[in-house]
N, C-alpha and C positions, 0 to 999 in steps of 0.2 A: 516533679518528685524529687526530694532531696536523695542525695547519693546516700549509701549505706552499705557496710561491710557486710558480704556473704560469700558463701561458696556456691560455685556454680556446678550443677550437676545435669545429668540427662537420665532419664529413665527409660529403658526398653522393655517390651512385652514379648521380645523375640519373634516377631511376625514377620513372615515373608512367603511369597508363593514360590517355594522352591523345594530340593530335597533336603531332610533333617541334616546329613553332614554337611552341605555348604551352608545351609541357614547358620549352624553353630559357627563355622569357621568364619563366615561374613561378618557376624556380631561380633567375633574377639578380633576381628581386625578394625571394626567400625568402633569398638572401645579404644583399641590403641591410637586410632586417629584421633578421638577426643582428647585422649592424654597429650599428643602432639600440639593440639589448638589450645591447650592451657586447661580445659575443663578440670576441676577439682575432684571430681566424682562421677562414678558410673553407675547405675542402679538396674537391676533386674526384677521384674515381678515375677511371683509364682502362681502357675497355672497348671492343675491336674487334668489329666485324660484330654489334653488338647495336643495336637501336632504343631502348631502355629502356621500351618498353611490354609488351614479353614476355620481355626478358632481363635481364641484371643492369645496364644503364645505357647511355645515350647519350653516354658520354665518350670518343670515338673522340679527339678532339684536345681536351684538357682546357686547354693554354693559349690555343686560339682562345676557348673558354668565358670563362676568367679574363679575357682581354682585356676580354671585353664587362662581367664583373662589375666590372674595375677602373674602368671609366667610370662606374660606377654607386654606386661607395663612396669614401670618403676616407681610410678608416683602416684597414679590414680587411686583416689577411695573407692572402695568397692561396696555397695550397697544391696541389700534385699528390700525389696518393697512390695508385697511383703511375705514373710512366712507364717503359713496359717498354724499358729502355736498350738491349739488343743489336738492338732492331727499329729503332732510329733511326739515323740520320746523326748521330754525336755533333757535328761541326760546326755542322749545319743546327740541332739542339735547342739548341746553345748559343747561336746566335742568336737563335732564336726566344724562348728564355727571356731573354737579356739586353735583347731588345725589350722585352718585357713587364714588366721589372723597371724599365726606365727610365721605360715610361708610366706605372707605378703608383707611381712615386715611391719605388723600393726595396722593395716588399711582396711579393715572390715569394718562396715558399719550396719549391724544386725537390726533388720525393721521386722518386727512381729506384728500381728494382729489376731482377734479371736475369729476372724472369718466368718463364713455363711453358707448356706446351701445345704437343703435337707439330703440330698443325693450324695453331694459330696461327703459328708460327715457319714453317711450310711456305708457308703464304699469303705471307709477306715475303719468302720465297725465302733465309730464314736457316737454317742446319743447327742443329738443337738442341743439339749436341754442341758447339757453339762458344759458347753463350752466356755461359760463365765467362770466356772468353779477351775476347769482345766488351764484357763490363759492364767487366774491369778496363782495356782500352784506352779505352774511353768516360771511365769515370771520372779517368784519367789526363788525357785531353784536356780535359774540363770543368775540371780543376784548373788547367793551363797556360793555359787560355784566359781564366778569370776572374783570375788572377794577372797578368795583361798580359802574359804571355810568348809568343813565337813558337809558333804552332801545331806547328811542326817546326823542326829547324836550319835556320836561313837563310829561313823561312817569315813570312807575314804574321802581325799581331797581330788579335784578335777585335774586331768592330766590331758593334754599339755596345759599348763597355766597361761593364761593371758589376761592379767589383772587390769588392764586397760581398757579392755573390751566393755567392763562395766558401764563405762560412762559412754558407750557407743551403743547402746540398746536405744531402740526406736518404737514407738508403738502407734500403729495407724488407729485412729480413731472415727467415731461418726457420731458422736455427740458431745455435749456439755460434760455429761457424766463420764463418758470415757475419757475426755479430756484430764477431768481431775482425778481421774483413777491413774493415768500416765505421769502426773506428775505427784502423786503420793508414792508410787514407785520408784520416783526417781529417773523415769525413763525420758528422751526426747520426742518430742511430736512430731508424728506426718500427718498431713492432711491431703487427702485425696484431690485428684484433678477436678472431680465434679461432685457436689451434692445432690446425689438422685432422690427423688420422691418429692421435691420441696418445687414450689412454684416460683419463689424468690432466688434472686441471682446468687451463686454459690459463694464469693467471697462474702455476701451479705448475712449468708447462714454459717459460714465457718468462723466468721469474726469473733463473734461471743464465745466459741468452743476455744479459740487461741487466748483470749483474755481469760476464760476460767482456768486454763491451764496455767498462765502465768501467775495468777491469783494463788493457785494451789500451789505452785513451786514455793511462792514465798512464804507460804505458810507452813512448809514442811522444814524442821530444823534440819533434818538428815541431807538436805539439798545446798545448805549454807557454803559459801565458796565455791559453788559450781554454777556454770553458766546455764541457762536453760536454752535448748536449741529447738527451732520449729523449722521443720522441713516442709517446703510448699512444692506439690507437685500440681503441674499445669500444662496442659496442651497448648505449646508455644509453637508455631509453624510460620516462620518468615520464609517469603518467596520472591519470586520477581513484583507480583501485585496480588491483590486478593482474587481475581479469576484464576490466577494459576494456582494459588493456593488451594483455592476449593476444588479446582479439578485433581488435584493430587490427592486430595483427602476425601474427595466423593465417595467411592467404592467402599471404603472402611466405615466411615461416618454413617451411611445408610443401612450397613450390614448389620451395624449395632445398635443404631436407632430402631431397626425393627425388632431386633432381641428385646429392647427396652420397653417397645410397645406392647410385645407379647408379654411381656413380665408384668405390665401395669404401671410402668416406671415412668413412662413418655406418653404423651397423648398421640395418637394417630393422626395422618394426614398433614404433618408440619412441612415448611419447606427445609430445604437444606439449611439455609442460613439460620432458620429456627433451631433446628437440631444442634447446629454448631453452638448456638448460645446455650442449648441445654448443656451441652460439654463444656461449658465456659472455656471456648476456645479462643486464643489470640492467633490471628493470621493476617495474612497480606504482606505487604512490603514491610522491609525493617521499620520503616517510619511509622506505617501502619501499628506494628505491633508494639512499639513503643508508646504510642498513643493511647492503646487499649489497656496496656499494663499500667500506665501512669494513673489509673482509676481504680485500680485493684487493693481493696481495702486490707487484704492480709499480707500484702507484698512488705509494707513496713516492718513487720514482725517477724518476717522470715531471716533465718540465719544460713539457710540453704534452699536453694532453688532446682527443682527437679524438673526439667524441661522434656516433654513427652510430644510424640506425634501421635501416638495411639489414640482413638481406633482409627487413625489414616495407615496406609500401607505403601507407602512410596517407596521406590525402587532404591539401591543403595547408593548410586551417585547422588539422588536426590536428598537423601537423608544426611550423606556426608556435607552436602552444600548447605543443609539446613543448619547442622551443627557451625559451620563456618560463619553463616551470617549471625548466629547467637552469640557465638565467641567474640566476633569482631565489630558488629554493630549494636546490637540488640542490648546486650549485659552491661558493655561498658556505659551505656546510656543512665545506667543506675548505680554506676561507682565501682563496678566490677574492673579488674584488671587481668589482662590474659598474661599468662607468664611467658611464651615465645616471643621473640622480636619480630618475626616473620610468619606469616600464615604457611606452613608446611602445605607440600602438594600432596593432593589426593590419593593415595595408594593405590598402585596399577591393579591390586588385588580387589579393589572395590569398583573400579570403572566398569561401566556396562552391568553390573550386576542386576539384573531385573529382581525387584520382589513382587511385581504386580502382573 
């Protein structure tokens, strides 16, 4: 595959089999280490009503977590992937995000989506059938707020002001219609690590979404002069070899696969390899991962690549090693260049921290 320019990021679901104070501290250190490796961005997923030790992740308040990361980094861009917009007060979200953006020196990448899950919406007192309307209203308000316009006719102007954040709003989408909606709103596009509910390979499902987004972007006069950005989230796990990678990913993969089976999204009785395929995973030695990614149909359109190991839950020294292999071997094969001249030493604070 021909080299192209992109930002290299990693995405964490804040998962680890440890107590919460250590979990948050460990991941703050991991974000700092990613910056030292030269990563351009670090992203965190939002999960409500989970503690990160037995569920998807401890990221109920991603902006709060990223504020701590901001104070421990200087260059790393800080992303949410994604905040469920219909469950938020758009004005409070706008204020919190702008505050973090100012604190971090303009490093926030604000990813949002419409979300899903009847019980989740019920817990927040939001009717599920209102999510599209609330998402549209929320995006419109965020756009007005970051453009420095009154929040309503004759209303106040958002404080603190962070006008550059308007161009750093991202929408996670799950259909070509969603992709066109994101382009019409002038938002950047986020593609999930896997397209669930499809028998076809994820990149073959999502490539038409990305094409629809780019076409709709060009059709919107308000986007003139702005470059569309596409963030590609993928499970990328380089290790010594395929068997080592599978052994380190097995527990998390099998647990989430079982939930997918129970929810009717995956068929029952598949092998680990088959479930890894369903999760659209790229794993094995760095050469294995490079070969697998070379056939990824969405990759040539990506301006930002978000590497994640979820649903695996390796320990922290394995996570640090994975980030190192991505930054020094996998990403450079596709044209990305690391910032530091030498690979930094893994922080003592991460060594021996077991997450499994």
